[in-house]
N, C-alpha and C positions, 0 to 999 in steps of 0.2 A: 757493136755490128763490123764486119769483116772487112777490112781495111787500116781499120782505128785502132788506136792506143791501146782498150782496153780488149780486143778480140783475143790477143795471146791466152789470156785470162782462158776463155770458155774454151779452147782448142785445148786447153788441158782434161775437160771433161767434159766437154759438150757437146750436142751435135745438132748441127741447122736444121730447122724443120722447113721454116716457109716465111717470106716475107709478110710481114705483119700489119693490123691499122688498133690507133686507138682510140678513145675518144680523149682530149685534151687539149693543151697548146705548148707549141716547142719555142724557147728559148733558143735565142745564140748567144754561150758564154764566153765564148773566144774560141778554146780548143775544142772544145765539146758542148753537146748540147745539154737543156733541160726540162723534161716534160711536167708540166704543172696543167693542174684543172683547168678545162674548158671545155666548148659547145664544139670544137672540130675535130678533124683528126690527125692522125701523128701517124707516120710512117716508121716503121724501124724492121725488127728481122726476130725472131722466136727461136730459140731452143730449147730439146731435152736436156736438161741437168743429169748425167750419165756420172757425175761419179760426186759423192756427196761433198768434198772439200770448197768445191767449185762456187759454192750461194756463199760462205763468210771469204770467201778470198775477192768474188766481186762486192761484198759490204765492204772492205777495205780497203779497196780501190776506187770507191766509187766514192767513199769519206764521207763525214758528219755531215754534210748539204744535202746528200740523199736519201729517202728514206724507202726502204722495198717493200710493199702492197702488193696484193693481187689485183689482177684487173683480168676486164674481159675485152680477149683481143679478136680482133676479127682475120681470118689468114687468108691469104690470095685468093683460096679453094671457096673464100664466101662462109665457111665452117666459122665456129665461134669458139672460144678453149679459153680458158681461167689457165692466168701467167703470171709470173711477178711480173712485177714492171719497177724500175727507179724514176719516184718523184721527185723533183727540186723542190727543198723549202728554202734553199740559200737569200743572200740579198737580190733581187733583179734591178737595183739602177743601174746599171751597167748593161743588161742582157736586151738583147734585141727581138723582137720577135719573130719570128718562121714561120710567113703568113699561112702558105700550103703543107707546113710538120712536114718537110723532109729535108733532114741535113744532110743526106747526101748532096741532093741538089745545090743547097747550100756553097757547104764545103767539100767538095770529091776528095774520097781517099789520098791522103799523103798533104790534102792543103795544113794541115798543121803537126805535121812530123818532120 
């Protein structure tokens, strides 16, 4: 997301489209969030990938605890779209749930940088 550590990777070849929501639950993993399966709503940002090198670069930066999978997202306009999302598959014993699914509210940009 804009203002967070991995955003510069997106800036190399992706365009912000809209804020969006996806079904799941959000965990606070300290310096970053982790999306897991669930019935709640998680807030995030949707980007159009303009340069093919961006996805492998994001995969490397996200690391082995995250799995890129397609997900249906609801854009701010209410329109639904298919997008890639990174799902957390790592250990959860130290994770803290973010009940409202909004990492930006729980950790404003700059909070962990």
